[in-house]
N, C-alpha and C positions, 0 to 999 in steps of 0.2 A: 206490372212486372214490381218482385218486391227489391226492396232495398238489399243493394251488394253489402256482403258482410266486409268491413276494413278493421286488419287486426288493429288495437290499440299497439303503439308507441313500443310498450314493456312485452309486450306479444312478440313481437319482431325479433325472432330468429338467425344468427349467422348463418346456421344453415341454412333455411329457408331462403335466404337473400341471394348467399352462394348460390343452391340450386337455380333461384329464377335466373342469376344471371348465369348460364353454362348453355344457354344457346345464342348463339347469334343474331338473331333476328329479334332476339327480347332484350340485348344488348341496344341493338340499331333503335328499336323502342324510347329505350331508357335514351340515350345520346339527343337524339330527336326531342324528348319532353324535357332534355336539360334545361332548356331556354326559359326553361320557369312559365311557360306558354300553357293554358289549359288546349287542349287537343280535341276536335271533334274525330271520334273512327273512322268517318271515310275520309279525313283529310292525310291519315296514315296509308303511305303505300310502300306496302312489302311483297316482292316476290311467293308467295305463298298465299292460299286459299283463303276467302271472308272467315270460314271455319277455323282456321289453322290461324288465323291471325286474333279471331275473338277470343281462342284457347292460351294465345299466348299474352292476353292482356289479362284473361282473368288471372296465370300462375303468377304475372307480376303483382295484380291486388292481390292474389290471398297469400304473397309473401311479403304485401305493406310495401312494396315500392312503389307504386301508384294506387291514386286515389280516383275513380268511376263516380260521377254524375248525370243521374240521369235526366235530359228534358224534355218531357211530351215523349216523342219514339226516339230521342236522338240521348246519344250518349258521349263523356266529355270525358278525357282524361288527363288528370295531372302527376306529376312527379314528387311526393312526398321528402324534397329534400329535407325541409328542415327537421323531418320526425328521425329520416337516416341520420342524420348529420349529431342529433342529440342521441339517438341509439349506437352510434356507431360512427364515432367521431373521425370524418380522412376515409371513410370508405368510399362513399360514391364519389369522392374528387380523385381517389387515385384508378377507381376503375375507369372513372372515364377518362382520364388522361392514359391508361395503358390502352382502352379501346380505338383513342384516337391515334395514338401512336400505331400501335398494329392494324391499324385500319378495320376493325373489328365494326359491324353492324352498318357497315358502311351502305348497304343495299338500301335501308329504311327510310324513305325521304319524305316530306310532306307535300300535298298536295293542298292548297287550300279551297275552302270550302266555296263553292260560286255564291257570291252577294244576291240576295233577294232583290228585286225592284220593290 
């Protein structure tokens, strides 16, 4: 698999970020990732097909909200909090607070990956 494109901080646009956050599932993914932990794609649970979840993750990555890392056959995702804060100070915190207050994205959860023996 080729390396995924991640926009540089200066390439992240306000309209791109806002468009990516226009879907409740994507807001839910951002809420889950807001704890700062890297998550395996298989840990994310949402009421959509795996292909649709993959699409949502790609939209977030292309907008500059997340960073994806591949390790073997597994993919991991993190929130680019510092980059977003540098580009749009306070925006992510405002979005997360509003999402919490309005309960947007609550249907996205995390199921820890099974531990290997």
